[in-house]
N, C-alpha and C positions, 0 to 999 in steps of 0.2 A: 504494499499499499504506500510506503514512504517513497519508493523508487518513482511511481507515476507523479507524485504530488511534487517531489524535488525536481524531476526533470521538466515539469510544467512551469514551475516557478522560475527555474534556470532560463527556460525558453521565453518567459514573459519578459525577462531582462533584455533579451535580444529584441523582442517585439516592441517594447517601449521605445528604445533608441531608434529602431528601424522607422518607426512612425514619424520620426522628426525629418527623414529623408526620402521616404519612398510613399508611393500612393497606396498600392495594394500590399498589405502585410498580413500573414497568416501563420498559424502554428499547426502542424500536422505531426502527429505522432511524437518525434522528438527533435524536430527541426523547425526553424523559423525560415518562411519564404517571404520574398519581397521583390517587387518589380515596379517599373515607372518612377524612376528617380526625378525628383521635382525640385531639388534644392540647389542653390548656388554654391553651396559648401563643396569642398573637394571630395569627390566621390570615394577615392581610395582611403582617405581619411575617416569618411563616414562609415566604410564597411568595417575599418578597424574598431571604431566605437561600438558599432553594432556587435562584433565578436567580443569585444570586452564586456558588453552588457550582461552576458550569461553569467560568466564567473563571477563578476562583481556582484550580480543579484544573489548568487549562491552565498558568497561571503557576508553580504548584508543580513540575509536571512539567519545565517549562523550567529552573526554578532547581536541581532536584535533578541534571538531566543537566548542567547547566552546571558544577556542583560537581565532577562526575566529569570533566567535559571539561578543566577547567582544571587538573587534577591528572595528566593523561596526558603523556607524553614529547613533547617538541617535534615529532618527525618525524610526518608525516601518513599515516594508514593507513585501512583500511577500517573499522576498530573506531571509530577517532576519527571518521569522517564519519558513522557511524550514530548516535554519542552527540551529534554536532554537530546533525544533524537533529532529534533529540528535544529537544535544549536550545532549539532554534528554534522549538518549539511556539508560543511567545508571538508568532511572526509572525502567528498567526490574528488578534490583535488589530489588526495593520497592515490586514490585508484587510477586517476588519468596519468599521474606522475609515473606510477608503477608501469602502466601499459606502454607509455612512451619509452621507458628505460628498457622494458623487456622486449618490445616489438618495434623496431625502427621504422616499420611501415605503417605504424599507427599515427598517420599524419593528418587526419581530418578532424582532430579536436580543437577546440578554442585555444586551448593552451599553446599547442604546437604552432597555430597560426600566429599567436601573438609572439612566441619566440622568433619565429621567422621574420615577422614585420620588423622587430627590433634587433635582427641580426645576431639572436642569442643562441649559441650552441644548444640544441634540444637537450642534450644530456645534462648540461650545466644547469639550464633552466629547470629540467624535470627533477634533478637532485635538490635544487634550491626550493622548489614548490613542495617536494616531498617533505623535506625537512621542517620547513615552516609550519605546513599544515599538519604534520604530525605531532609537532610540539604543541600546537593548539589544541588538538583533540586530545592528546595525553594529559595536558593541563586541566582542561575542562572536565574530562572524566574523573580524574584522581581528585578533583577539588570537589565534586558533587556526588560520586558513587561511594556508598559504604565499601570500606577495603575488602571486607569478606564477599562482596558481589562483583568486585571489579574483573575478575578472571571469567566468571559466568557472563557478564555483560559483554566482554570482548569476544567470547566464543560465539554467543548468540548474535552479536553485531556481524561478525564475519560471516556466520551461515546465512543471516538475513540478507546481508548485501550481495553475497553471491548468489543466492537464489532469487533475490529481487532482480538483480541484473539480467540473470538468465531469463527470467520470466518476461521481463520488459522487452527483452530482444526477441522472445519467442511469440508472445501475444500482445505486445504493447501496441502494435499497429491497429488494434481493435479500437483504441482510444484515438479520436480524431477530433481534435479541438480546433475548430475553424473560427478565426476571429476576423474574417474579412469585413471591411466596412462597406 
């Protein structure tokens, strides 16, 4: 359930930025499509901003939910668990970084495009992103999850992430969010 919500929120980041530059913008499955450029703004720079919109929205969602998470009482509850999961949306960056590092043909990600635009070696960019996003995830989980639940949480998070990613890629096409104006 979290993967479709997270992917859609990520794509909404692309969508919002694309609306500033393109007439027809839509989200289908896990991608944002746009055509009919109508801005006087540099189109290559506009496309970079659109690419940045997805990862930035993912990071913003993580920061907002982390803010709420750190304000909750110490005891662990279902409400706290749900907020924790949304605050860890940034873990998408961990997965993307690992995929870039393990498969050099994995070049259609926003992060890879951003590295390419700024002429950053994809391996260096991926390692940097992996370290920063991992530290963030570890800090949040250690700060909020009771010590006796940390290992179990990471085990279930791993299983949930892999199964969610697999299911999204197998049946996610059934979700067709069309946001044409």
